[in-house]
C-alpha positions in Angstrom: -14.7 -23.2 3.9 -16.2 -20.3 4.3 -15.7 -16.9 2.9 -12.8 -14.5 4.4 -14.4 -12.5 7.6 -13.3 -9.8 5.5 -15.6 -8.2 2.4 -12.4 -6.3 1.0 -11.4 -9.8 1.1 -14.0 -12.0 -0.3 -13.3 -10.7 -4.2 -9.5 -11.5 -4.5 -11.0 -14.7 -2.8 -12.8 -15.9 -5.2 -11.1 -14.3 -7.9 -8.3 -17.1 -6.8 -10.2 -19.9 -6.8 -11.7 -19.0 -10.1 -8.3 -18.1 -11.4 -6.9 -21.0 -10.2 -9.4 -24.0 -11.6 -9.1 -22.2 -15.2 -5.4 -22.7 -14.9 -6.9 -26.2 -14.2 -9.1 -25.8 -17.6 -6.3 -24.5 -19.9 -3.9 -26.9 -18.8 -6.3 -29.9 -19.1 -7.2 -28.9 -22.0 -4.8 -27.6 -24.9 -1.5 -28.3 -23.0 0.3 -26.4 -25.4 -0.9 -23.7 -23.5 1.4 -24.0 -20.4 3.1 -21.0 -20.0 -1.0 -19.1 -19.7 -2.2 -22.3 -17.0 1.1 -21.4 -14.5 0.4 -17.3 -15.6 -2.8 -17.8 -14.1 -2.4 -20.5 -11.4 0.2 -17.7 -10.3 -2.0 -14.9 -9.4 -4.0 -17.1 -8.4 -1.7 -17.1 -5.3 -1.2 -13.8 -5.6 -4.8 -13.1 -5.1 -4.4 -15.6 -1.9 -2.2 -13.5 -0.3 -3.6 -10.4 -0.8 -6.7 -12.6 0.8 -4.0 -13.4 3.4 -3.3 -10.3 4.1 -7.0 -8.4 3.9 -8.4 -10.8 6.2 -6.1 -10.5 9.1 -6.0 -6.8 9.7 -8.6 -4.9 11.1 -11.3 -3.6 9.5 -9.2 0.4 10.0 -6.5 -0.8 7.7 -7.9 -2.1 5.1 -8.0 0.6 2.6 -4.7 1.3 3.5 -3.4 -1.6 2.5 -5.9 -2.1 -0.5 -4.5 1.2 -1.2 -0.1 -1.2 -1.5 -1.4 -3.6 -3.5 -0.6 -1.6 -6.5 2.4 -0.9 -8.7 4.8 -4.4 -9.0 5.6 -5.3 -5.1 1.9 -5.7 -5.5 2.5 -8.9 -7.6 6.3 -9.7 -5.0 5.1 -12.8 -3.3 7.9 -12.9 -0.9 6.6 -9.3 -0.5 3.3 -10.6 0.0 3.7 -12.9 2.5 6.1 -10.7 4.0 2.7 -8.3 4.9 1.2 -11.4 6.0 3.1 -11.9 8.7 4.2 -8.0 10.0 0.0 -7.9 10.1 -0.5 -11.2 12.5 -1.0 -14.2 10.2 1.4 -17.1 11.4 4.2 -18.6 10.4 4.4 -20.9 6.4 5.0 -24.5 7.9 7.1 -26.1 6.1 5.9 -27.9 3.2 3.8 -24.3 2.2 7.3 -22.8 2.0 8.9 -25.7 -0.4 5.3 -24.8 -2.2 6.6 -21.4 -2.6 10.7 -22.6 -4.0 9.0 -24.0 -6.4 6.6 -20.8 -7.6 8.6 -17.9 -6.3 9.8 -16.7 -9.8 6.4 -16.5 -10.9 5.4 -13.1 -12.2 3.7 -11.1 -14.5 6.3 -11.3 -17.1 4.7 -14.2 -17.8 2.0 -12.2 -20.1 4.1 -11.5 -22.8 6.7 -14.7 -22.3 6.0 -16.5 -25.9 7.9 -19.9 -24.8 6.1 -22.8 -23.3 6.5 -24.4 -20.0 7.5 -28.3 -20.1 4.4 -30.0 -18.9 6.1 -31.4 -16.3 7.5 -28.0 -15.1 3.6 -27.1 -15.2 2.2 -29.8 -14.0 3.9 -29.0 -10.7 3.9 -25.0 -10.6 0.6 -26.4 -10.3 -0.1 -29.2 -7.9 2.6 -26.2 -5.5 -0.6 -23.5 -6.3 -2.9 -26.1 -5.0 -0.7 -26.6 -2.3 -0.7 -22.6 -1.1 -4.3 -22.4 -2.4 -5.6 -25.2 0.1 -4.1 -24.1 3.3 -4.7 -20.7 2.5 -8.2 -21.5 2.6 -8.4 -22.8 5.6 -6.8 -19.9 7.4 -10.2 -17.9 6.0 
């Protein structure tokens, strides 16, 4: 799969892939750090959504969109999905909508959450993240 056509989307695309890989490594090497793995995979989803959005936009509109990637809403999957659709992205297929139901409660609050995710929940989250990332990569 090729890199996104948009040069502004490429750093988000690369970060998405790397954070997901980091999450896999962390969960395998240190299962007691499942919350960290979920946080990283969730951040990967955030980044791939931003890459998708930027890749759908005309060059002239990308700078303004990049400016909007600040504050709490820039971490909100619902807002990011809305922006993707609003800017011409095709609708999400059923399996992707289902994957988002598994990851939709992710937030940056996990950065300071001392509790650990259940192993099976963390694995399910990473599986859903993989589904979303694979689908998104095919759209670049």
